[in-house]
C-alpha angles and dihedrals in degrees: 000000000000118000105212133062124204091247093054145293117329121239121247088250091055091049091050093047092048093047093048093047092047093050091046090048092050091049092048091048091051090051092049095249094137098170092052091045090052092052092050094047090048089054090054091050091050088058097035110024092174095058104123095182091057092046087053092052090046090053090050092050091050090048092051088051090051092244092135101169093053089044091055092050092050093045093049088053090049089050091052089049097058102278096105100135096049093038092053091053091051093043088054089053093047093053090046089054089048088051091052091050091048091049091050089050089051091246091137097170089050089052091053092046092050092047091054090047089050090054091052088067099036126350110244130186092213091057089058091047092052090045090051092051091049092047089052090056088052091049091239096145098174089055091046090055094046094047094046091048090054089047091054091044091056096037108027093159096049114140090241096045093111093051092047091050089050091051090052091050093049092050091048089051092049090050090053 
């Protein structure tokens, strides 16, 4: 937990409160108590608004609770506060989860958009696979082929690689 605020030096009491809240938040997050973790991490950020590590943990807690928009806000803050590498990994995961939710809701274009956003932060074979499936539902065969090819490029030994290659071949054949 950082020791200085932009407005000045924190008191020992503030440091102790922030440390206790951070430790409690980390414990709650580890136990899967996302709501309690969120409340603790918010307390830390009230005391130390420039604490990137806490913003990162807050984003993770929101993500685990499927509150994706709040997660994105917290992770973008963490990224701006020096946690770019870890924030990008989590942002990729958040957008992948959003893609899965969009796909489940039959919002296939939303699924594709979220997959592409996920890949902006960290390229992911599963994002391409979800995008290919969504593109198939939209009858966008050239996108299906491109997404599945990227999937195979990133995950050539995937269990379903043979089936995916077959799907690509069938679509090529249909397209003439």
